[in-house]
C-alpha positions as CSV (number, residue, x, y, z in Angstrom):
1,M,109.8,109.8,68.8
2,K,112.7,108.8,66.7
3,N,115.2,110.3,69.0
4,W,113.7,108.7,72.2
5,K,117.1,107.2,73.0
6,D,118.5,110.7,73.4
7,I,116.1,111.7,76.2
8,P,117.5,112.6,79.5
9,H,117.6,109.8,81.8
10,V,119.4,108.2,85.0
11,S,121.1,104.8,84.3
12,G,123.3,102.7,86.7
13,R,123.0,105.3,89.7
14,L,120.3,106.7,92.1
15,A,118.7,110.0,91.0
16,T,119.8,113.2,92.8
17,D,118.1,116.4,93.3
18,E,119.8,117.7,90.3
19,D,118.5,115.1,88.1
20,V,114.8,115.6,89.0
21,K,115.5,119.5,88.5
22,S,116.9,118.7,85.1
23,G,114.2,116.5,83.9
24,S,116.7,113.5,83.9
25,A,114.5,111.8,86.6
26,T,110.9,112.1,87.9
27,F,111.6,111.3,91.5
28,R,114.2,111.2,94.4
29,I,113.9,109.1,97.4
30,E,115.8,110.0,100.6
31,N,115.7,109.4,104.3
32,I,114.7,105.6,103.9
33,E,115.4,102.7,106.3
34,Q,115.1,100.1,103.6
35,E,117.6,98.9,101.2
36,H,117.6,101.1,98.2
37,K,119.3,100.5,95.0
38,V,119.3,100.8,91.3
39,L,116.9,98.7,89.4
40,D,118.5,96.3,86.8
41,I,116.7,97.2,83.8
42,K,117.5,98.9,80.4
43,I,117.2,102.6,80.5
44,P,116.2,104.3,78.5
45,A,113.4,101.8,77.3
46,L,110.1,102.0,75.6
47,A,107.1,100.5,77.5
48,Y,103.2,100.9,77.8
49,H,102.1,102.0,80.9
50,I,98.9,100.1,81.8
51,N,96.4,101.7,84.2
52,Q,95.5,99.3,86.9
53,E,91.8,100.2,86.9
54,T,91.0,100.7,83.3
55,N,93.6,98.6,81.6
56,E,94.1,101.4,79.1
57,K,97.9,101.5,77.8
58,L,99.7,104.6,77.1
59,P,103.2,104.8,75.7
60,V,106.1,105.8,77.8
61,V,109.7,106.2,77.8
62,V,111.4,104.9,81.1
63,I,113.8,107.0,82.3
64,Q,114.7,105.9,85.9
65,G,114.5,102.8,88.1
66,E,115.0,102.3,91.7
67,Q,114.2,99.5,94.2
68,V,113.3,100.3,97.5
69,G,112.8,97.3,99.9
70,D,110.4,95.3,97.9
71,Q,109.0,97.8,95.6
72,N,110.4,98.5,92.2
73,I,109.8,102.0,91.4
74,V,110.0,103.7,88.0
75,G,110.1,107.1,86.6
76,I,108.4,107.6,83.1
77,K,107.8,110.2,80.5
78,F,104.8,110.2,78.5
79,L,104.9,111.1,75.0
80,D,103.2,114.5,75.7
81,G,106.1,115.3,77.7
82,T,104.7,115.1,81.2
83,D,106.5,112.7,83.9
84,G,105.0,110.0,85.8
85,V,105.9,107.6,88.5
86,C,104.6,103.9,88.6
87,L,105.6,100.6,89.9
88,L,107.6,98.1,87.4
89,F,104.5,95.6,87.0
90,E,102.6,98.4,85.7
91,L,104.9,98.4,82.5
92,E,104.9,96.3,79.4
93,F,108.4,97.0,77.7
94,V,108.4,96.7,74.2
95,D,110.7,97.3,71.3
96,N,108.7,99.8,69.5
97,F,105.3,101.1,69.6
98,D,102.4,99.9,67.4
99,N,101.3,102.2,64.8
């Protein structure tokens, strides 16, 4: 956890297929007819992913962010190493995790 800033990530550009294959991104969006651009958020970043049904908070590292139309889509990595995708509003950004 102390090296979370070194986690592979995509910042300042849209993800490529190679980024997904290498683990630097969790998704790639293609063939869309809506505006598609990079989200203006700090990456990598620490956050809690909040389950919208149970309100359970799980710590994650944000590794990617893209806006498609009016949706802000974020690639995350859970602390167990698994990947996820969520919407920006499902995250609570923090400077560090409570112990």
